[in-house]
C-alpha positions in Angstrom: 9.7 -26.7 6.6 6.2 -26.1 7.8 3.8 -23.7 6.0 4.1 -21.0 8.7 7.9 -21.3 8.6 7.9 -20.9 4.8 5.6 -17.9 5.0 7.8 -16.3 7.6 10.9 -16.9 5.4 9.1 -15.3 2.5 8.2 -12.2 4.6 11.8 -11.9 5.9 13.2 -12.3 2.4 10.9 -9.7 0.9 11.4 -7.2 3.8 15.2 -7.4 3.5 15.2 -7.5 -0.3 12.8 -4.6 -0.8 13.8 -2.7 2.4 10.3 -2.5 3.9 9.1 -3.1 7.4 8.1 -6.8 7.8 4.9 -5.7 9.4 3.8 -4.1 6.1 3.9 -7.6 4.5 0.4 -8.8 5.5 -1.5 -11.5 3.7 -4.2 -9.3 2.1 -1.9 -6.3 1.4 -1.4 -5.5 -2.3 2.1 -6.8 -3.1 3.1 -4.3 -5.8 2.0 -1.2 -3.9 3.4 -2.4 -0.6 6.8 -3.2 -2.1 6.6 -0.2 -4.5 7.6 -2.5 -7.3 8.3 -1.7 -10.9 9.1 -4.1 -13.7 12.8 -4.4 -12.7 11.7 -5.3 -9.1 9.9 -8.3 -10.5 13.2 -9.6 -11.8 14.7 -9.0 -8.3 11.7 -10.9 -6.7 12.2 -13.9 -9.1 15.9 -14.0 -8.2 15.1 -13.9 -4.5 12.5 -16.7 -4.8 14.7 -18.9 -6.9 17.7 -18.4 -4.6 15.8 -18.9 -1.3 13.3 -21.6 -2.4 15.2 -23.7 -5.0 12.9 -23.6 -8.0 12.6 -21.6 -11.2 9.9 -19.0 -11.5 8.3 -17.8 -14.7 6.0 -14.9 -15.5 3.1 -17.4 -15.7 3.6 -18.3 -12.1 2.7 -14.7 -11.2 -0.6 -14.7 -13.0 -3.3 -13.8 -10.5 -0.8 -12.9 -7.8 -2.0 -9.6 -6.4 -1.6 -10.0 -2.6 1.0 -11.5 -0.4 -1.4 -14.3 0.4 -1.5 -15.1 -3.4 2.3 -15.1 -3.4 2.5 -17.5 -0.4 0.1 -19.8 -2.2 2.1 -19.8 -5.4 5.4 -20.5 -3.6 3.9 -23.2 -1.4 2.2 -24.9 -4.4 5.5 -24.8 -6.4 7.5 -26.2 -3.4 5.0 -29.1 -3.2 5.4 -29.8 -6.9 9.2 -29.8 -6.6 9.3 -32.0 -3.5 
């Protein structure tokens, strides 16, 4: 998959999983506020990422992830390591 395809898949997965309009998921938008996440929602996000992208995610992976752009970078980086 190309980078843009992966980003689109992330956006679609989050929009569906968190029931938000996909247009709200913009690169520089704050992830937690946009998705209205609480601590249990992080567990849901981990499950969504692991199921859709095929690698395990830890709390350490989310260090420094504030925006959707940060999340895209983390997932792309992990996918490159797993390949």
